[in-house]
C-alpha positions as CSV (number, residue, x, y, z in Angstrom):
1,X,-57.3,-46.4,46.2
2,X,-54.3,-44.1,46.9
3,X,-54.9,-42.4,43.5
4,X,-58.5,-41.7,44.5
5,X,-57.6,-40.4,47.9
6,X,-54.9,-38.3,46.4
7,X,-57.2,-36.7,43.9
8,X,-59.8,-36.0,46.6
9,X,-57.1,-34.4,48.8
10,X,-55.7,-32.4,45.9
11,X,-59.1,-31.2,45.0
12,X,-59.8,-30.1,48.6
13,X,-56.5,-28.2,48.8
14,X,-57.0,-26.5,45.5
15,X,-60.5,-25.5,46.2
16,X,-59.6,-24.0,49.6
17,X,-56.6,-22.2,48.3
18,X,-58.4,-20.8,45.2
19,X,-61.4,-19.8,47.3
20,X,-59.1,-17.7,49.5
21,X,-57.5,-16.2,46.4
22,X,-60.7,-15.3,44.6
23,X,-62.7,-14.3,47.7
24,X,-61.2,-10.8,48.0
25,X,-62.8,-8.2,45.7
26,X,-59.5,-6.3,45.3
27,X,-56.8,-9.0,45.7
28,X,-53.2,-8.2,44.7
29,X,-50.5,-10.6,43.4
30,X,-48.5,-12.1,46.3
31,X,-50.8,-10.6,48.8
32,X,-49.8,-12.0,52.2
33,X,-52.0,-10.1,54.7
34,X,-55.7,-10.6,55.3
35,X,-58.2,-8.7,53.2
36,X,-60.5,-6.3,55.0
37,X,-63.5,-7.9,53.2
38,X,-66.8,-6.2,52.4
39,X,-68.8,-6.3,55.6
40,X,-68.7,-4.8,59.1
41,X,-67.8,-8.2,60.5
42,X,-64.9,-8.7,58.1
43,X,-63.6,-5.2,58.9
44,X,-63.8,-5.8,62.6
45,X,-62.0,-9.2,62.2
46,X,-59.3,-7.4,60.1
47,X,-58.8,-4.7,62.8
48,X,-58.5,-7.4,65.5
49,X,-55.9,-9.2,63.3
50,X,-53.9,-6.1,62.9
51,X,-54.0,-5.3,66.6
52,X,-52.8,-8.8,67.5
53,X,-50.2,-8.6,64.7
54,X,-48.6,-5.4,65.9
55,X,-48.7,-6.6,69.5
56,X,-46.8,-9.7,68.4
57,X,-44.3,-7.5,66.4
58,X,-43.6,-5.4,69.5
59,X,-43.2,-8.5,71.7
60,X,-40.9,-10.1,69.1
61,X,-38.7,-7.0,68.8
62,X,-38.3,-6.8,72.6
63,X,-37.7,-10.5,73.1
64,X,-35.4,-11.1,70.2
65,X,-33.7,-7.7,70.7
66,X,-32.9,-8.6,74.3
67,X,-31.8,-12.1,73.3
68,X,-29.4,-10.9,70.5
69,X,-28.1,-8.1,72.7
70,X,-27.2,-10.6,75.5
71,X,-25.7,-13.0,73.0
72,X,-23.3,-10.4,71.5
73,X,-22.7,-8.2,74.6
74,X,-22.0,-11.0,77.0
75,X,-20.4,-13.6,74.8
76,X,-17.7,-15.9,76.1
77,X,-15.0,-14.5,73.7
78,X,-15.3,-11.2,75.6
79,X,-14.7,-12.9,78.9
80,X,-18.3,-12.9,80.1
81,X,-19.0,-15.2,83.0
82,X,-22.5,-16.7,83.5
83,X,-24.4,-15.5,86.5
84,X,-25.2,-18.0,89.2
85,X,-28.6,-16.7,90.3
86,X,-31.7,-18.6,89.2
87,X,-34.6,-16.3,90.2
88,X,-35.4,-12.6,89.8
89,X,-38.7,-11.6,91.5
90,X,-39.1,-8.3,89.7
91,X,-38.5,-9.8,86.3
92,X,-40.8,-12.8,86.9
93,X,-43.5,-10.4,88.2
94,X,-43.2,-8.2,85.1
95,X,-43.3,-11.1,82.5
96,X,-46.4,-12.5,84.4
97,X,-48.4,-9.3,84.7
98,X,-47.6,-7.8,81.3
99,X,-49.0,-10.8,79.3
100,X,-52.1,-10.8,81.5
101,X,-52.7,-7.1,80.7
102,X,-52.1,-7.8,77.0
103,X,-54.7,-10.6,77.0
104,X,-57.2,-8.3,78.7
105,X,-56.5,-5.5,76.2
106,X,-57.1,-8.0,73.3
107,X,-60.1,-9.7,74.9
108,X,-62.2,-6.6,75.2
109,X,-62.4,-5.8,71.4
110,X,-62.6,-9.5,70.6
111,X,-65.6,-10.0,72.9
112,X,-67.3,-6.9,71.5
113,X,-66.9,-8.3,67.9
114,X,-68.4,-11.7,69.0
115,X,-71.3,-9.9,70.6
116,X,-71.9,-7.8,67.5
117,X,-71.8,-10.9,65.3
118,X,-74.4,-12.6,67.5
119,X,-76.8,-9.6,67.3
120,X,-79.2,-10.7,64.5
121,X,-82.0,-8.4,65.6
122,X,-83.2,-5.6,63.2
123,X,-82.3,-7.8,60.2
124,X,-84.2,-6.9,57.0
125,X,-84.3,-10.4,55.5
126,X,-83.8,-14.0,56.5
127,X,-82.1,-16.8,54.5
128,X,-82.0,-20.4,55.7
129,X,-78.8,-22.3,54.7
130,X,-78.8,-26.1,54.8
131,X,-75.6,-28.2,54.3
132,X,-76.0,-31.5,52.3
133,X,-73.4,-34.0,51.1
134,X,-72.2,-32.2,49.0
135,X,-74.2,-29.1,48.1
136,X,-76.0,-26.3,49.8
137,X,-79.7,-25.5,50.1
138,X,-80.9,-21.9,50.3
139,X,-84.4,-20.8,51.5
140,X,-85.4,-17.1,51.2
141,X,-87.8,-16.7,54.1
142,X,-88.6,-13.0,53.9
143,X,-87.5,-9.6,52.8
144,X,-88.9,-6.8,54.9
145,X,-92.5,-7.5,55.8
146,X,-93.1,-9.7,52.8
147,X,-92.8,-13.5,53.2
148,X,-91.2,-15.4,50.4
149,X,-91.1,-19.1,49.5
150,X,-88.0,-19.3,47.3
151,X,-85.8,-22.3,47.6
152,X,-83.0,-23.9,45.5
153,X,-80.0,-26.2,45.7
154,X,-76.6,-24.9,44.8
155,X,-74.0,-27.4,43.7
156,X,-70.7,-27.5,41.9
157,X,-70.9,-26.1,38.3
158,X,-71.2,-28.8,35.6
159,X,-67.9,-28.2,33.8
160,X,-65.9,-28.5,37.0
161,X,-67.9,-31.5,38.1
162,X,-67.1,-33.3,34.8
163,X,-63.5,-32.3,34.9
164,X,-62.9,-33.6,38.4
165,X,-64.0,-37.1,37.6
166,X,-61.3,-39.7,37.5
167,X,-60.0,-40.3,34.0
168,X,-62.1,-37.5,32.6
169,X,-59.3,-36.4,30.3
170,X,-60.3,-32.8,30.8
171,X,-57.8,-30.1,31.8
172,X,-58.7,-28.1,35.0
173,X,-56.8,-25.2,33.6
174,X,-59.4,-24.9,30.8
175,X,-62.2,-24.2,33.3
176,X,-62.6,-20.4,33.1
177,X,-65.3,-17.9,33.6
178,X,-66.3,-15.0,31.2
179,X,-63.5,-12.9,32.7
180,X,-60.8,-15.5,31.9
181,X,-60.3,-16.5,35.5
182,X,-59.7,-20.1,36.3
183,X,-62.8,-21.2,38.3
184,X,-62.1,-24.9,38.6
185,X,-64.0,-26.2,41.7
186,X,-65.0,-22.6,42.5
187,X,-68.3,-22.0,40.5
188,X,-71.7,-23.3,41.3
189,X,-74.8,-23.7,39.1
190,X,-76.9,-21.3,41.2
191,X,-75.2,-18.7,43.4
192,X,-76.8,-17.2,46.5
193,X,-78.0,-13.8,45.5
194,X,-78.1,-11.1,48.2
195,X,-78.8,-7.4,48.3
196,X,-76.1,-4.9,49.2
197,X,-76.5,-2.5,52.2
198,X,-79.1,-4.8,53.7
199,X,-78.8,-6.6,57.0
200,X,-79.3,-10.3,56.2
201,X,-79.9,-12.9,58.9
202,X,-78.8,-16.4,58.2
203,X,-80.1,-19.5,60.0
204,X,-77.7,-22.3,59.3
205,X,-78.2,-26.1,59.8
206,X,-77.2,-29.4,58.4
207,X,-79.1,-32.3,56.9
208,X,-76.7,-35.2,57.2
209,X,-73.2,-34.5,58.7
210,X,-71.5,-31.4,60.0
211,X,-70.6,-28.8,57.3
212,X,-69.4,-25.2,57.7
213,X,-70.5,-22.3,55.6
214,X,-67.6,-20.0,55.0
215,X,-67.1,-17.0,52.7
216,X,-63.9,-15.1,53.7
217,X,-65.0,-11.7,52.3
218,X,-68.0,-11.8,54.7
219,X,-65.7,-12.2,57.7
220,X,-67.1,-15.2,59.5
221,X,-67.9,-18.9,59.1
222,X,-70.6,-20.9,60.9
223,X,-71.0,-24.6,61.4
224,X,-74.1,-26.4,59.8
225,X,-74.9,-29.1,62.3
226,X,-77.8,-31.5,61.9
227,X,-80.5,-30.9,64.6
228,X,-79.0,-27.5,65.6
229,X,-79.6,-24.0,64.2
230,X,-76.9,-21.4,64.3
231,X,-77.7,-17.9,63.3
232,X,-75.5,-14.9,62.3
233,X,-75.8,-12.0,59.9
234,X,-74.0,-10.0,57.3
235,X,-74.4,-6.6,55.5
236,X,-72.5,-6.5,52.2
237,X,-71.3,-3.0,51.3
238,X,-70.1,-3.6,47.7
239,X,-71.7,-5.5,44.7
240,X,-69.7,-8.4,43.5
241,X,-69.0,-12.1,43.4
242,X,-67.7,-13.6,46.7
243,X,-66.5,-17.2,46.9
244,X,-66.2,-19.6,49.7
245,X,-66.0,-23.2,50.6
246,X,-67.3,-25.8,53.1
247,X,-64.7,-25.4,56.0
248,X,-65.6,-28.7,57.8
249,X,-64.4,-32.1,56.6
250,X,-67.7,-33.6,55.6
251,X,-66.9,-36.6,53.5
252,X,-65.2,-37.8,50.3
253,X,-66.4,-34.8,48.2
254,X,-65.7,-32.1,50.8
255,X,-63.5,-30.3,48.3
256,X,-66.2,-30.1,45.7
257,X,-69.0,-28.1,47.4
258,X,-68.0,-24.4,46.9
259,X,-70.0,-21.4,47.8
260,X,-70.7,-18.4,45.6
261,X,-72.4,-15.2,46.8
262,X,-73.6,-12.7,44.3
263,X,-74.2,-9.3,45.8
264,X,-76.4,-6.9,43.8
265,X,-78.1,-3.6,44.4
266,X,-81.4,-3.8,46.3
267,X,-83.5,-2.8,43.3
268,X,-82.0,-5.6,41.2
269,X,-82.3,-8.1,44.0
270,X,-86.0,-7.3,44.4
271,X,-86.6,-7.9,40.7
272,X,-84.7,-11.2,40.8
273,X,-86.5,-12.4,44.0
274,X,-90.0,-11.6,42.7
275,X,-89.2,-13.5,39.5
276,X,-88.0,-16.5,41.5
277,X,-91.2,-16.3,43.7
278,X,-93.4,-16.2,40.6
279,X,-91.6,-19.1,38.9
280,X,-91.5,-21.3,42.0
281,X,-95.0,-20.5,43.3
282,X,-97.3,-19.8,40.4
283,X,-100.8,-18.6,41.3
284,X,-103.3,-21.4,41.7
285,X,-105.5,-22.0,38.8
286,X,-109.2,-21.0,39.4
287,X,-111.3,-23.9,40.5
288,X,-113.3,-25.5,37.7
289,X,-117.0,-24.8,37.7
290,X,-118.9,-27.7,39.1
291,X,-120.5,-29.9,36.5
292,X,-124.3,-29.4,36.5
293,X,-126.1,-32.4,38.0
294,X,-128.5,-34.1,35.8
295,X,-132.1,-33.2,36.5
296,X,-133.0,-36.9,36.8
297,X,-130.7,-39.8,37.0
298,X,-133.4,-42.3,36.2
299,X,-136.6,-41.9,34.3
300,X,-139.5,-41.1,36.6
301,X,-141.7,-44.0,37.5
302,X,-145.2,-44.2,36.0
303,X,-146.7,-46.4,38.5
């Protein structure tokens, strides 16, 4: 039992870590900072992160600078004697008001970003996302004024799925894509295809338990909760493959339900979407002509 739980836990950790590593379109070796991503939301989240980071750096320099200065300037070996006072009204006022002002300064842009993420109006297409144990369902509802009825299930790619099985004897390091990247637990059989430079609205829900749809390069994640519909949006600026993962512990195979978003130019997307629509919704066959009724079912009576 411990071996089984250990493999599930290892799979979840590897999937989450590799999703983060492969999500960025221009990742660098030993990159420590966040990546700006490829959407407006991701850039805004990155800017908030950098604002908070530099505020923390300044606070750290002031606090630790004062601490080390006091430790060396007023150390016992130099004959320093500890003060006997316990309160300083001016100092206490300053270190109470300054953090409040900093929180206000940080709260304004953060609130603005949250409001922008919630503004799904003026979207050019709608995609419904449904979380299942342990796969994702995608429904293309419309693009522009045209309604579509394209739906498919996206689940872990077959090679990874076979490799992850206990006692499979297969090596996870051998699971690679065409570019030679290790994609163990990262690829799916059917990616979510989206157009670039298009505002896409997502309506997200769950079918069984709580899931969370998360692609770091898009800059947000949203819970998929049964009976509740969350909505958000994205507008991808660059074509590419962007990977993510379910970010909510949803059961024993939580680590084995990756997300792959393939962003393509609008012209290529339209061709793909029309092909999917034609394949999944073939035109109805013309109704068969009614069979001619017999002129007489029984021979006419002579008498």
